[in-house]
N, C-alpha and C positions, 0 to 999 in steps of 0.2 A: 378850280374849285375856289380860288380866292375871290374871284369876280363874283361868282355866285353868291358867295358869302356877304360880300359888299351890297350885291342887291338886296339879299335877304336882311340884312340890317337897314338898308334905307327903307324898307317897306314898313319894316316895326316901327322905326321913328316917326315914319309919316301917319302910322294908324293910331300910334300912342301919344304923339306930339310931343315925346319927350327923349332926350338922349338917354338919361339914366333909366327910365323905364324901359326902352327898347333894350338898353346893356344888361338889365337884369333878365328879361324875358329870354334873351338868347345866351343866358350864362357868360356873361362878358363883363367888361369894366367900363364907364363911360368914356374913359381915354381911348379904348379900343374901339368903341363904336364911333366917336368922333375921329378917327382915324379911317374908318372905312369909309365913313361918307366923305372925308377928304379925299381919298384915294378915287372913289367915284367919281367926283366933282371933277378932279384933274383929269380923269379919262376921259370923259364927257366934254370938257372944256366949258361948263357952265356951273352957277351955283344952284344948287337944289334946295336949300333952306337959307332963309334970313334968319341970324342968330343974334340974340341980345342978351343981357345977363339974366333977364327975365321971360323970356320967350322964345319961341322956336317956331317960325311960320314956313310952310313950302313956298317957294316961289313959282312963278307959272310954269318954268320948265319943269320944275319938280312936279308939279301937279299932272303935267303931260307924262313925264317918265313914269309915275307911279302907275298908272293905267297899263302901260306896256309891261313894266318890271313884274307888277302881280301876275299877268297872263303868263310870263316867263316861267315864274316859279311853281304856278299851277301845271304847266305843260311837264315841268321836271318831275314834281310830285306824282302826277298820273303815270309819267312813263316808268318812275321806281316802282310805283304800285303794280303795274303790269307784269313789271320783270319778278317781283316778290312773288305775286300771284301765281305765275306760270312755275317758280321754282319750290314753291311751297315753304317758302323760307322768310316769313314776315319778321319785319325788323323796323326801327326807327323809333320816334317818339310820338306819343299821343297826348294832346293837352286837353284836360277835363277839368270841367267846373261843376260844382253842386252847392246846393243850399247847405247851410251851415250842420242844421241837425240830421238830414238826410245824408249828407256826406260822411259825418263822424258814425253814424250808427250802421249804415247800409252799405256806403260804397267802399270806404277805406278798408273795413274788414277784409273786402275779397279782393283787392288789389293784390297782395302777396300772393293769391292763389293763382290768379292770373298770370302774373310775373313768373311763377314755378313753370306753368304751362308754356308759356313764349317767353322764355329768357331773354331773346334780343329784343323784345319790346320794353321801352322804357314809358312809365306813367307819371305824368306831371298833374297831380290834382291841386285844383284851387278851390277853396271853399269860402262863399259869400252868400248873404241872403239879399245882397242887392240885385238890380236888374243887371242882366249880362247881355253884351252885345257879341254874340258869336263871331262875326266877320271881323268886327274892328278889333278884337282882342286874339284873334287868331287863334280860336278854340277848334278842335275837331269834334268835339261832344259835349253837350252840356244837359245836366240833369235839371229839370223844371217841374216845380211844385205850383200848381195854378192851373186855372181855366185859360188857355191861349185864345187870343185874338186871331184874327186872320194871320197866318204865316207864310213865308215863302221857304220856311226850314222843312226838312223832313221831320216829321214828327212819329214818334213811336211810343205809342201808351204803355205803360207798365203796371199801372194798377190806378183803380178808382178808390179814393181816400175819404171815407167818412169824417167829419170833424165834429168837435164839440165844443161848447161854451162851459168854462170850469173855474173854480176858485176854491180856495183853502175852506177847511170848516170854520176857521178862526176869523176870515172876512165874513162868510154868512152869518155868523154870529154877532158880528158887529153892525153889518149893514143890512141884514136880511137876505132871504132868498128870492130873487125876480123871478117871476113866472114866465117871463116872455120878454120878446125885443122891445116892446112899449114900456116894460117896466125899467129896462136898462136906462132908458132916457129919461122917463118921467121922475124916476128916483134919484138921476144923477150918479150912476154906479161909476167907479173907478175901472175903466176898460182900459187895458195894457195894448198897445199898438205897435205893430211893426212897421217901422217907417225908415226911410234911407233917401240919400240925395236923389233926386228925380221921381220918386215915388207920386203917383196920383194921390188926389185927396182920397183918404181912408174912411170907407164906411163898412158895416158888416152886414152882408147879404144872407138873410135868415128866412126860412121856409115858414110861411104862415097859410092859414087855409084859404086865403085868397091868392096864393101863390107868393113867388119870391119878392121880398120887401127889403130894401136897403135903410138901415137906420144909422142917423149921424151919432155916433158914440163919441165919448170924451174921457179923457183921464190924465193925471199928473205924470205919468211915466211914458216914455217910449224907448225903444232900441231899434238898431239896426241886426239885432241878433236874436232870433226866436228862441235859443235856450235861455237868454238872459231874462225874457219875459215869463218863460216857465218858473225861472228861479223866483221872480217877484211874486208870481202868483202863489208858489208854495211858502212863500214869505207873508203872505196874507194882505198882498198891495193892490189887489184887484181882481179883476176876471180877464181871462185870456180865451182866445180862439185859437185851438191847436188842432192838427190832425190827431185823430185817435191814436195811431200808432206811435206817436210821439209822447202821449201823456198816459198810455194805458197801463203802466206799472203803478203810477201815483193814483189812479182811478181805482184800480183792485185794491191798493193799500189803504185807500181812504185819505190820501194826503191831499188829494182833490176830488172835488165833487161835481156833477154835472148840474149846471144852472140854466135857467131860462129854456126848460125842456119843451115847452110847447111849441116854441119856433126855434128848431135846431138849425144850424149854418148848413148851406148848400155845400155839398161834398167838392173836394178838389180833386185834382189829378196829379200823379206823376208821371213825366213823360219824359223821355231822351229826344233831344233836339240835335241836329246835325245839317249840315249843307249838304246839299244832294251830291254834289261832284265828290265829298269827302267819303261819301260810301262806297265808292269805286274802289278806295284803298283798303286791301286786305286786313290790315292791322286794325283799322277802325270798325270793319265788319265784325271781326272776331270779337273785338272787345265790347260792342254793343249788344251782340248775340248772348256773351258771357254774363254780361251785367244785366241784361233784362230779365233772363231765366233767374240768378242768384237774388236779385234784389226783389224781383216780384213775389217770390216765396218768401223773403224775410219780413218784408212789408205787411203780408198778410197774416203771417203768424203774428207779428207785433201786435196788429190791431186786434187779432183775435184773444190776444192775451187779457184784455180788460174784462173778458166774460168769463175767463178761465177760473 
């Protein structure tokens, strides 16, 4: 088993490009990660990484070994999953990611209930609004809020999610009520942007009488945390585009009001993404089935709250 653990550590070091990041991923220390790589290199008789104080790069032998090592680990995972499926005794660890707001509101609250039903399954939940690479980050499941481009991943739609442009009454009193997307641009309204490293140039896609149009908006504030943007909007700092379920309570209470209502945003989608082969694992199937049902109900209930 030690050799398999060495291979697993090597794969994570290769994928994450960092000894310390791989160690955290495997719940270990950088010293242990380094020792495992050294043991593997000694066993193979080759160097797998070129190490300096500032960088770690795979050697040619490392790149060759990675392809085979990845297949070995996948075969082991599939074999273990098949045994668990037959014995109906699912166990192991599921690595899950979700956007910050969605994760806090709808995913995290249901994880303990899932754990109560399947006590031998561990769930490691990571929350971030940045773009996630499921394969590179070794994830089993990723919740995605947005319209997907063509993808090789397995996509399971949870819910269609209407969005709204909104601002606080204080902001509207100071800057005026924009009627539509054109007014957002012409009046130079402060638009609160969700941006993160690697994000594409940001535009707001709004529905007009002539179809969907993209507006080049701007503003003095941006963040990679959607809840931070909501906080700024509540503080009167600008206009934010949010899924209705995230701001429904604020809309109902009057802390935020809809703006540019003549050109509402294009609705988005909440989906579960996974690699096709991961769905062969019974614990992953159980988790996605459980979360799809519970999260769908919770999202719809939250969205409906704005009119309640």
